[in-house]
Structure formats: structure tokens, C-alpha cells
VOKOL-709904 format. One line per 8 residues: number of its first residue (from 0); their letters; for each residue x, y, z of N, C-alpha, C, O, CB. Coordinates in nm, 3 decimals, padded with zeros to 5 digits. Glycine has a CB too. Layout:
BEGIN
NUM	a	X Y Z X Y Z X Y Z X Y Z X Y Z; ...
This chain:
BEGIN
0	mkrkyvkn	13.655 08.606 10.199 13.483 08.614 10.139 13.424 08.591 09.993 13.366 08.694 09.960 13.432 08.757 10.157; 13.420 08.530 09.929 13.379 08.538 09.797 13.252 08.672 09.749 13.148 08.633 09.803 13.323 08.384 09.775; 13.233 08.760 09.699 13.142 08.815 09.702 13.084 08.774 09.551 13.158 08.730 09.463 13.169 08.949 09.744; 12.875 08.802 09.528 12.804 08.839 09.408 12.801 08.859 09.380 12.913 08.911 09.385 12.758 08.858 09.361; 12.748 08.908 09.280 12.715 09.026 09.231 12.573 09.034 09.081 12.576 08.972 08.975 12.873 09.078 09.190; 12.489 09.111 09.120 12.371 09.112 09.038 12.411 09.202 08.969 12.454 09.299 09.030 12.240 09.131 09.090; 12.412 09.207 08.815 12.472 09.325 08.768 12.316 09.407 08.755 12.212 09.391 08.818 12.577 09.300 08.612; 12.352 09.497 08.649 12.164 09.573 08.622 12.083 09.514 08.519 12.157 09.460 08.437 12.157 09.749 08.562
8	kllwlssa	12.005 09.506 08.499 11.927 09.389 08.417 11.858 09.435 08.364 11.789 09.457 08.463 11.862 09.291 08.466; 11.777 09.497 08.249 11.647 09.487 08.228 11.576 09.372 08.151 11.604 09.349 08.033 11.622 09.594 08.174; 11.452 09.276 08.241 11.434 09.212 08.189 11.263 09.294 08.076 11.195 09.396 08.063 11.450 09.091 08.293; 11.274 09.190 08.039 11.108 09.231 07.913 10.998 09.088 08.005 10.990 08.967 07.985 11.156 09.162 07.627; 10.948 09.159 08.081 10.844 08.994 08.129 10.665 09.070 08.051 10.608 09.172 08.090 10.827 08.957 08.415; 10.631 09.000 07.969 10.524 08.977 07.938 10.463 09.055 07.850 10.360 09.027 07.790 10.470 08.966 08.024; 10.562 09.212 07.837 10.510 09.396 07.850 10.495 09.438 07.990 10.418 09.519 08.042 10.340 09.436 07.777; 10.553 09.389 08.021 10.633 09.408 08.184 10.760 09.480 08.190 10.834 09.385 08.168 10.678 09.262 08.254
16	llilfivq	10.854 09.598 08.207 10.949 09.593 08.222 11.074 09.623 08.397 11.096 09.737 08.440 10.943 09.658 08.116; 11.104 09.559 08.429 11.124 09.532 08.538 11.265 09.575 08.546 11.357 09.541 08.472 11.087 09.406 08.568; 11.268 09.658 08.652 11.425 09.655 08.639 11.515 09.656 08.728 11.520 09.763 08.790 11.467 09.741 08.582; 11.639 09.523 08.781 11.710 09.494 08.898 11.817 09.558 08.889 11.890 09.565 08.790 11.734 09.367 08.924; 11.839 09.627 09.035 11.906 09.720 09.089 12.050 09.607 09.135 12.035 09.492 09.175 11.807 09.806 09.218; 12.164 09.666 09.117 12.298 09.589 09.216 12.303 09.563 09.313 12.352 09.639 09.397 12.399 09.632 09.237; 12.246 09.421 09.345 12.253 09.403 09.445 12.404 09.317 09.505 12.447 09.222 09.439 12.132 09.354 09.458; 12.472 09.359 09.630 12.598 09.330 09.648 12.643 09.226 09.812 12.668 09.289 09.915 12.663 09.485 09.638
24	taeavpll	12.647 09.120 09.812 12.615 09.030 09.934 12.696 08.893 09.897 12.717 08.823 09.798 12.437 09.001 09.956; 12.737 08.896 10.066 12.854 08.698 10.049 12.772 08.601 10.029 12.827 08.491 10.015 12.951 08.617 10.210; 12.672 08.603 10.023 12.515 08.479 09.992 12.432 08.568 09.863 12.398 08.686 09.862 12.362 08.462 10.185; 12.420 08.486 09.783 12.294 08.468 09.684 12.155 08.560 09.739 12.117 08.528 09.852 12.251 08.289 09.680; 12.106 08.626 09.698 11.979 08.667 09.813 11.884 08.690 09.713 11.927 08.731 09.606 11.998 08.816 09.926; 11.752 08.670 09.727 11.644 08.650 09.661 11.599 08.806 09.651 11.611 08.901 09.728 11.546 08.542 09.731; 11.538 08.790 09.518 11.491 08.945 09.497 11.347 08.950 09.525 11.290 08.876 09.444 11.517 09.007 09.340; 11.289 08.987 09.580 11.144 09.051 09.611 11.020 09.179 09.508 10.951 09.279 09.526 11.190 09.127 09.746
32	lsttktat	11.058 09.085 09.407 10.937 09.150 09.328 10.823 09.161 09.325 10.742 09.105 09.398 10.926 09.130 09.249; 10.791 09.282 09.187 10.624 09.287 09.171 10.614 09.318 09.034 10.728 09.351 09.002 10.536 09.404 09.265; 10.510 09.328 08.896 10.526 09.413 08.818 10.379 09.448 08.775 10.282 09.374 08.776 10.618 09.371 08.722; 10.386 09.571 08.739 10.204 09.623 08.708 10.194 09.595 08.564 10.156 09.688 08.493 10.155 09.819 08.735; 10.228 09.457 08.497 10.112 09.318 08.464 10.149 09.207 08.477 10.267 09.174 08.493 10.057 09.298 08.333; 10.047 09.129 08.473 10.109 08.978 08.431 10.252 08.969 08.396 10.297 09.065 08.333 10.038 08.920 08.304; 10.312 08.896 08.418 10.461 08.840 08.317 10.466 08.734 08.369 10.394 08.681 08.454 10.622 08.913 08.321; 10.569 08.695 08.308 10.701 08.595 08.325 10.818 08.607 08.344 10.889 08.675 08.270 10.726 08.535 08.246
40	lggltfkd	10.869 08.532 08.467 10.997 08.533 08.540 11.090 08.403 08.561 11.059 08.352 08.668 10.964 08.578 08.668; 11.157 08.355 08.519 11.207 08.245 08.572 11.135 08.079 08.547 11.180 07.990 08.619 11.208 08.286 08.709; 11.074 08.060 08.490 10.919 07.950 08.436 10.817 07.993 08.508 10.716 07.923 08.503 10.919 07.769 08.470; 10.814 08.117 08.595 10.659 08.104 08.641 10.564 08.257 08.608 10.616 08.369 08.613 10.662 08.070 08.832; 10.444 08.238 08.580 10.369 08.316 08.579 10.300 08.373 08.690 10.241 08.304 08.773 10.312 08.280 08.511; 10.307 08.524 08.694 10.189 08.532 08.814 10.143 08.716 08.771 10.208 08.751 08.673 10.278 08.498 09.029; 10.063 08.812 08.815 09.992 08.876 08.811 10.082 09.009 08.913 10.164 08.991 09.003 09.862 08.801 08.843; 10.024 09.154 08.851 10.091 09.233 08.898 10.012 09.242 09.021 09.985 09.362 09.022 10.118 09.344 08.818
48	ddlvtynp	09.964 09.196 09.113 09.948 09.153 09.225 09.987 09.026 09.277 09.918 08.963 09.356 09.847 09.167 09.238; 10.076 08.996 09.241 10.109 08.870 09.346 10.296 08.965 09.345 10.346 09.050 09.272 10.082 08.634 09.252; 10.345 08.885 09.470 10.457 08.869 09.476 10.565 08.754 09.394 10.518 08.654 09.341 10.451 08.864 09.589; 10.679 08.778 09.394 10.751 08.610 09.388 10.933 08.717 09.457 10.991 08.824 09.477 10.758 08.490 09.125; 10.932 08.536 09.461 11.063 08.567 09.490 11.179 08.536 09.392 11.204 08.419 09.361 11.086 08.507 09.605; 11.240 08.627 09.349 11.379 08.595 09.186 11.527 08.554 09.243 11.614 08.629 09.287 11.429 08.786 09.068; 11.529 08.434 09.232 11.715 08.442 09.257 11.822 08.445 09.178 11.873 08.334 09.163 11.768 08.344 09.316; 11.883 08.551 09.112 11.948 08.548 08.989 12.044 08.452 08.961 12.071 08.412 08.848 12.000 08.656 08.968
56	dtevatlf	12.087 08.422 09.047 12.227 08.280 08.979 12.215 08.165 08.897 12.293 08.106 08.821 12.290 08.190 09.088; 12.004 08.135 08.962 11.972 08.026 08.983 11.832 08.044 08.822 11.793 07.961 08.740 11.929 08.002 09.174; 11.804 08.167 08.839 11.728 08.231 08.771 11.574 08.172 08.805 11.504 08.141 08.709 11.779 08.223 08.632; 11.530 08.161 08.915 11.427 08.053 08.911 11.398 08.173 08.993 11.477 08.254 09.041 11.432 07.876 08.954; 11.242 08.165 09.001 11.069 08.311 09.042 10.993 08.164 09.117 10.947 08.065 09.060 10.913 08.416 08.812; 11.000 08.191 09.250 10.878 08.132 09.337 10.787 08.233 09.383 10.836 08.338 09.425 10.925 08.056 09.464; 10.588 08.207 09.381 10.523 08.273 09.426 10.564 08.308 09.579 10.616 08.219 09.647 10.414 08.223 09.397; 10.544 08.419 09.625 10.551 08.397 09.779 10.462 08.468 09.817 10.466 08.503 09.935 10.673 08.429 09.854
64	fdgsaffg	10.354 08.513 09.736 10.212 08.609 09.800 10.117 08.631 09.684 10.140 08.701 09.585 10.257 08.782 09.865; 10.040 08.582 09.702 09.939 08.530 09.538 09.815 08.632 09.592 09.742 08.577 09.674 09.868 08.295 09.512; 09.785 08.750 09.563 09.713 08.838 09.525 09.637 08.887 09.533 09.615 08.998 09.582 09.698 08.841 09.481; 09.505 08.729 09.433 09.435 08.699 09.458 09.359 08.671 09.546 09.239 08.695 09.529 09.447 08.673 09.427; 09.413 08.601 09.689 09.372 08.556 09.801 09.394 08.619 09.911 09.383 08.576 10.026 09.407 08.457 09.813; 09.429 08.738 09.867 09.421 08.819 09.979 09.310 08.965 09.957 09.236 08.997 10.049 09.582 08.859 10.009; 09.312 09.040 09.830 09.323 09.102 09.786 09.121 09.127 09.755 09.079 09.032 09.689 09.443 09.071 09.703; 09.017 09.222 09.789 08.905 09.227 09.741 08.926 09.263 09.569 08.828 09.316 09.514 08.825 09.327 09.831
72	hnedidav	09.014 09.243 09.507 09.055 09.299 09.389 09.126 09.300 09.323 09.219 09.226 09.356 09.060 09.365 09.380; 09.140 09.349 09.232 09.329 09.320 09.187 09.389 09.438 09.204 09.328 09.539 09.169 09.376 09.274 09.012; 09.484 09.445 09.245 09.535 09.545 09.306 09.737 09.565 09.272 09.830 09.488 09.297 09.483 09.508 09.471; 09.735 09.655 09.231 09.866 09.702 09.216 09.970 09.721 09.318 09.964 09.827 09.379 09.854 09.806 09.166; 10.090 09.617 09.358 10.183 09.642 09.480 10.324 09.737 09.425 10.423 09.710 09.357 10.236 09.476 09.548; 10.269 09.862 09.494 10.407 09.925 09.441 10.486 09.971 09.550 10.565 10.062 09.521 10.389 10.048 09.343; 10.485 09.930 09.674 10.646 09.958 09.742 10.646 09.815 09.845 10.537 09.758 09.850 10.663 10.148 09.860; 10.712 09.779 09.892 10.743 09.607 09.948 10.880 09.622 10.064 10.966 09.710 10.071 10.808 09.478 09.777
80	sfldedsi	10.863 09.516 10.134 10.981 09.531 10.255 10.915 09.428 10.326 10.804 09.434 10.378 11.005 09.689 10.351; 11.042 09.278 10.322 11.084 09.203 10.392 11.090 09.245 10.499 11.175 09.334 10.496 11.169 09.160 10.361; 11.026 09.229 10.651 11.026 09.235 10.767 11.092 09.110 10.852 11.155 09.126 10.956 10.903 09.262 10.788; 11.069 08.995 10.797 11.144 08.843 10.835 11.124 08.747 10.727 11.131 08.780 10.609 11.080 08.765 10.975; 11.105 08.653 10.760 11.138 08.561 10.609 10.961 08.534 10.563 10.898 08.526 10.457 11.251 08.360 10.649; 10.939 08.529 10.663 10.784 08.538 10.636 10.650 08.611 10.654 10.532 08.582 10.636 10.756 08.466 10.671; 10.736 08.744 10.706 10.677 08.851 10.727 10.689 08.972 10.572 10.783 08.997 10.497 10.748 08.899 10.871; 10.585 09.008 10.576 10.595 09.221 10.402 10.485 09.289 10.500 10.385 09.276 10.571 10.470 09.201 10.109
88	alstkssa	10.593 09.376 10.441 10.492 09.527 10.463 10.533 09.560 10.328 10.638 09.557 10.264 10.537 09.669 10.604; 10.311 09.619 10.291 10.360 09.636 10.146 10.227 09.748 10.102 10.106 09.739 10.123 10.370 09.460 10.042; 10.304 09.847 10.038 10.160 09.902 10.035 10.096 09.902 09.849 10.175 09.834 09.784 10.172 10.087 10.112; 09.998 09.949 09.772 09.934 09.932 09.718 09.902 10.047 09.636 09.889 10.150 09.703 09.871 09.881 09.777; 09.882 10.062 09.498 09.811 10.190 09.426 09.766 10.279 09.447 09.803 10.394 09.428 09.743 10.188 09.377; 09.640 10.223 09.508 09.477 10.320 09.511 09.509 10.236 09.639 09.608 10.165 09.657 09.292 10.299 09.382; 09.395 10.262 09.731 09.293 10.217 09.839 09.220 10.061 09.755 09.171 10.022 09.650 09.155 10.372 09.870; 09.266 10.009 09.916 09.266 09.863 09.901 09.183 09.807 10.031 09.178 09.879 10.131 09.428 09.802 09.893
96	nigslnfk	09.100 09.643 10.028 09.100 09.584 10.171 09.205 09.497 10.158 09.276 09.496 10.057 08.966 09.510 10.224; 09.225 09.398 10.286 09.266 09.241 10.272 09.147 09.217 10.394 09.159 09.256 10.510 09.467 09.184 10.312; 09.017 09.134 10.330 08.930 09.147 10.453 08.869 09.230 10.506 08.837 09.306 10.414 08.969 09.124 10.532; 08.832 09.268 10.594 08.826 09.358 10.669 08.908 09.440 10.701 08.835 09.529 10.744 08.798 09.328 10.739; 09.054 09.491 10.717 09.128 09.589 10.691 09.138 09.668 10.556 09.187 09.651 10.445 09.232 09.545 10.721; 09.073 09.751 10.615 09.053 09.877 10.485 09.239 09.969 10.495 09.333 09.941 10.568 08.865 10.039 10.552; 09.234 10.007 10.457 09.442 10.109 10.414 09.423 10.172 10.230 09.347 10.122 10.147 09.665 09.904 10.400; 09.501 10.275 10.211 09.464 10.357 10.175 09.608 10.326 10.049 09.622 10.216 09.996 09.433 10.477 10.285
104	dedlvrid	09.689 10.430 10.023 09.804 10.371 09.910 09.894 10.468 09.988 10.007 10.440 09.946 09.784 10.396 09.707; 09.905 10.545 10.057 10.000 10.593 10.175 10.005 10.540 10.297 10.057 10.606 10.387 09.982 10.714 10.207; 09.954 10.419 10.323 09.915 10.336 10.420 10.009 10.166 10.314 10.011 10.127 10.197 09.694 10.352 10.450; 10.097 10.101 10.509 10.170 09.991 10.452 10.115 09.914 10.588 10.087 09.958 10.699 10.352 10.010 10.415; 10.111 09.779 10.533 09.993 09.701 10.564 10.140 09.573 10.559 10.242 09.564 10.492 09.821 09.703 10.429; 10.060 09.470 10.703 10.180 09.414 10.798 10.168 09.299 10.718 10.053 09.293 10.673 10.164 09.394 10.980; 10.238 09.205 10.680 10.127 09.044 10.576 10.246 08.961 10.677 10.368 08.971 10.664 10.146 09.005 10.297; 10.178 08.882 10.773 10.226 08.771 10.812 10.147 08.643 10.769 10.041 08.616 10.825 10.240 08.783 10.944
112	ltspttgt	10.201 08.563 10.668 10.227 08.473 10.584 10.242 08.328 10.626 10.338 08.281 10.686 10.327 08.514 10.529; 10.133 08.262 10.586 10.189 08.057 10.649 10.218 08.006 10.523 10.274 07.900 10.497 10.035 07.915 10.735; 10.170 08.101 10.438 10.253 07.992 10.271 10.123 08.131 10.200 10.027 08.200 10.236 10.191 07.693 10.230; 10.228 08.094 10.055 10.135 08.281 09.950 10.095 08.261 09.961 10.157 08.163 09.920 10.104 08.368 09.830; 09.893 08.185 10.022 09.768 08.223 09.982 09.717 08.198 10.161 09.613 08.136 10.183 09.690 08.116 09.834; 09.763 08.229 10.225 09.708 08.280 10.371 09.773 08.293 10.443 09.880 08.233 10.446 09.631 08.225 10.438; 09.725 08.395 10.552 09.789 08.464 10.615 09.728 08.608 10.751 09.615 08.585 10.795 09.856 08.500 10.499; 09.777 08.698 10.791 09.701 08.739 10.872 09.758 08.880 10.824 09.880 08.898 10.816 09.704 08.681 11.020
120	aslffdgs	09.678 08.966 10.796 09.791 09.099 10.764 09.675 09.221 10.885 09.570 09.199 10.947 09.802 09.166 10.511; 09.777 09.366 10.867 09.730 09.446 11.017 09.802 09.532 10.951 09.867 09.515 10.847 09.770 09.401 11.197; 09.785 09.649 11.031 09.803 09.804 10.976 09.962 09.799 11.024 09.986 09.733 11.124 09.686 09.950 11.062; 10.061 09.860 10.964 10.187 09.875 11.029 10.265 09.962 10.993 10.386 09.941 11.005 10.253 09.780 11.028; 10.210 10.103 10.930 10.179 10.227 10.947 10.132 10.292 10.873 10.124 10.259 10.755 10.246 10.281 10.974; 10.058 10.468 10.944 09.940 10.481 10.915 09.985 10.667 10.850 09.990 10.774 10.910 09.822 10.440 11.064; 10.013 10.628 10.693 10.030 10.762 10.655 09.966 10.861 10.660 10.024 10.970 10.657 10.049 10.769 10.570; 09.802 10.851 10.670 09.714 10.973 10.743 09.794 11.015 10.861 09.771 11.133 10.884 09.554 10.927 10.798
128	ehfnnned	09.894 10.954 10.960 09.898 11.042 11.108 10.067 11.036 11.068 10.144 11.011 11.160 09.825 10.947 11.300; 10.132 11.064 10.908 10.279 11.121 10.932 10.269 11.249 10.834 10.342 11.348 10.828 10.418 11.003 10.886; 10.124 11.201 10.739 10.164 11.310 10.608 10.084 11.408 10.647 10.019 11.404 10.752 10.129 11.266 10.438; 10.084 11.546 10.530 09.969 11.666 10.513 09.898 11.606 10.452 09.783 11.586 10.490 09.990 11.800 10.445; 09.964 11.543 10.303 09.837 11.571 10.190 09.836 11.356 10.188 09.901 11.275 10.254 09.906 11.704 09.969; 09.724 11.338 10.070 09.730 11.194 10.038 09.826 11.176 09.980 09.842 11.254 09.885 09.635 11.137 09.971; 09.954 11.054 10.006 10.104 11.081 09.973 10.045 10.834 09.904 09.977 10.742 09.949 10.280 11.158 10.198; 10.153 10.866 09.757 10.148 10.740 09.733 10.271 10.681 09.763 10.367 10.712 09.693 10.108 10.716 09.611
136	mdavsvls	10.280 10.636 09.815 10.436 10.527 09.857 10.506 10.465 09.782 10.463 10.358 09.742 10.425 10.414 09.935; 10.570 10.489 09.760 10.611 10.432 09.676 10.790 10.339 09.605 10.853 10.321 09.501 10.561 10.521 09.629; 10.793 10.310 09.736 10.903 10.233 09.766 10.918 10.235 09.883 10.862 10.332 09.934 11.012 10.260 09.712; 10.994 10.138 09.984 11.031 10.128 10.097 11.123 09.988 10.140 11.170 09.887 10.089 10.913 10.147 10.162; 11.112 10.062 10.276 11.294 09.976 10.317 11.249 09.968 10.460 11.197 10.077 10.480 11.491 10.094 10.294; 11.241 09.906 10.556 11.231 09.887 10.715 11.302 09.783 10.753 11.275 09.663 10.749 11.095 09.865 10.772; 11.457 09.875 10.815 11.529 09.801 10.845 11.498 09.747 10.968 11.400 09.784 11.033 11.630 09.844 10.832; 11.618 09.618 11.023 11.618 09.565 11.110 11.624 09.633 11.269 11.635 09.559 11.366 11.699 09.496 11.072
144	ngsillst	11.616 09.766 11.281 11.578 09.818 11.404 11.475 09.934 11.382 11.480 10.042 11.441 11.702 09.864 11.480; 11.363 09.890 11.273 11.236 09.928 11.262 11.220 10.008 11.229 11.102 10.041 11.232 11.175 09.928 11.329; 11.320 10.110 11.171 11.328 10.208 11.087 11.292 10.148 10.949 11.324 10.044 10.890 11.461 10.272 11.096; 11.171 10.311 10.906 11.111 10.272 10.784 11.220 10.401 10.657 11.245 10.520 10.676 10.897 10.303 10.803; 11.252 10.328 10.559 11.274 10.404 10.502 11.182 10.442 10.378 11.117 10.338 10.365 11.378 10.381 10.492; 11.147 10.510 10.300 11.058 10.525 10.224 11.068 10.683 10.115 11.119 10.795 10.114 10.942 10.509 10.322; 10.988 10.601 10.043 10.977 10.748 09.840 10.855 10.742 09.912 10.792 10.688 10.003 10.983 10.687 09.582; 10.853 10.847 09.799 10.631 10.882 09.787 10.651 10.979 09.638 10.552 11.028 09.583 10.518 11.043 09.992
């Protein structure tokens, strides 16, 4: 089985810095990412409230989640994890809302997408039930067994 590697890269994205970490898989795996400012990567220009998939082998980026279609105002996404191919769990840098769902920076929101601009949102992890102080979740990985690895 041939292994493909993505080497550490520093990419300058319209004044936004993105660091891609080493990924080792049997197949090319698209990376799910966001930036702190409007950026261009792989021919796609996107905002800080968007999520894109990026294939480092082809150097093509595709809009996965259009934040302006979901959030009440511009939000910075600071943690995200795939749940399945059409669902993600995300956290934002500050309190936010998607429709009538209000959440804080310590929460994880599940979004089941039907397209980059449509889908349903629900609270996936209520941080106030698990943290003593207001924490800002800044990294997350949801494992296939449902365990949540996170950083605050």
C-alpha cells in the first residue's frame, strides 16, 4: 500500500497564515479548514466564517460551509471536526447564533449540511455542563466512537 504524505507547509493566504500539519493516510484526504481573514487558496476566495476542503495533491479548494448563509453575523470558526461526510461539529471564537440556536464559544454545534448554504444546526456539546469557567474551545476532534478530544 502506497502512503501519501502532506508535508508541513506554511501558506500565506491574503494576509492570513495557515499551517497544515503532517497527515499520513493510504489515500489523499481533503483537509477541512478555516482562516482568520478572507483568504484565497487553491483558486477559491473565502471568508473567515467559511469552511473549505483542500486537497493538497491537486491543490484545489472547495467551499464546504458558507458561514454567511448560517450565522447571524460574521463569525470566526476556531474549531471544527467532521462527524461524517455531510456533518460537522464546530465552535466559534465568541458567542453566536444559527437561526434560533444560540451558543457560546465553549459549545460545539452539529451542522448537518444538504449543501454549503443549507442544513440544520443543533447543540452537540454544551460546554457549560462540563467546564467550571467560560472556556474558549480552540480545537476539536470527534472520534468515530463518539469521544470528543478538545483543547481550550
